[in-house]
C-alpha positions as CSV (number, residue, x, y, z in Angstrom):
1,X,110.4,92.6,147.3
2,X,112.0,96.2,147.7
3,X,111.6,98.4,145.4
4,X,114.3,101.0,145.1
5,X,115.5,103.6,141.9
6,X,113.3,101.8,139.4
7,X,115.0,98.2,140.8
8,X,112.4,95.6,141.9
9,X,114.6,93.0,143.7
10,X,114.2,89.9,147.2
11,X,115.7,91.6,150.1
12,X,115.3,90.6,154.1
13,X,116.2,94.4,155.3
14,X,112.7,95.0,155.4
15,X,112.2,92.2,158.4
16,X,115.3,93.7,160.2
17,X,114.4,97.3,160.1
18,X,112.0,98.7,162.5
19,X,112.6,101.7,163.5
20,X,112.7,104.6,161.3
21,X,112.2,102.4,158.4
22,X,114.1,102.6,154.9
23,X,111.3,100.8,153.4
24,X,107.5,100.4,154.3
25,X,105.0,97.9,152.6
26,X,103.0,99.1,149.6
27,X,99.8,97.4,149.6
28,X,99.1,98.8,146.4
29,X,102.4,97.3,144.6
30,X,102.7,94.4,147.0
31,X,105.8,95.1,147.9
32,X,107.8,97.4,150.1
33,X,108.7,100.8,148.6
34,X,111.5,103.1,149.6
35,X,110.9,105.8,152.4
36,X,113.5,108.4,151.8
37,X,114.7,108.2,155.3
38,X,117.9,109.1,155.6
39,X,118.6,107.6,158.9
40,X,117.0,104.2,158.0
41,X,119.1,101.6,159.3
42,X,118.7,97.6,160.1
43,X,118.4,97.3,164.2
44,X,118.8,93.7,163.9
45,X,122.3,92.0,161.8
46,X,121.8,89.7,159.2
47,X,123.9,88.3,156.6
48,X,123.2,85.8,153.3
49,X,125.2,82.6,153.3
50,X,126.0,81.8,149.7
51,X,125.3,77.9,150.0
52,X,127.0,76.6,146.8
53,X,130.5,78.2,148.1
54,X,130.0,78.5,151.5
55,X,128.9,75.4,153.3
56,X,131.5,75.5,156.0
57,X,130.2,78.4,157.0
58,X,126.4,77.5,157.0
59,X,127.4,74.6,159.5
60,X,129.6,76.6,161.5
61,X,126.8,79.3,161.7
62,X,124.5,76.6,162.8
63,X,126.7,74.9,164.9
64,X,127.4,77.9,166.6
65,X,123.2,78.8,167.2
66,X,123.0,75.2,168.5
67,X,125.3,76.3,171.6
68,X,123.9,79.7,172.2
69,X,120.9,78.3,172.5
70,X,121.6,75.8,174.7
71,X,124.0,78.2,176.7
72,X,121.0,80.4,177.3
73,X,118.5,77.7,178.0
74,X,121.3,76.2,181.0
75,X,121.7,79.9,182.0
76,X,117.8,79.6,182.3
77,X,117.3,77.2,184.2
């Protein structure tokens, strides 16, 4: 959970933003709070798949992930 402009909502953003973090964990509130960092940006690409409407994209994503993983395994042997 993150807090921004008095709103609290679920987000994966803090888990993909490692340097110059835009949200930092606040133990007193038990969620992430805005760090007022204008240069913050996620270092890991992320997205959300709407499972109710985009089931084909879900399948495509995991098929591509499996293919990528097998290519990496083959390259390392």
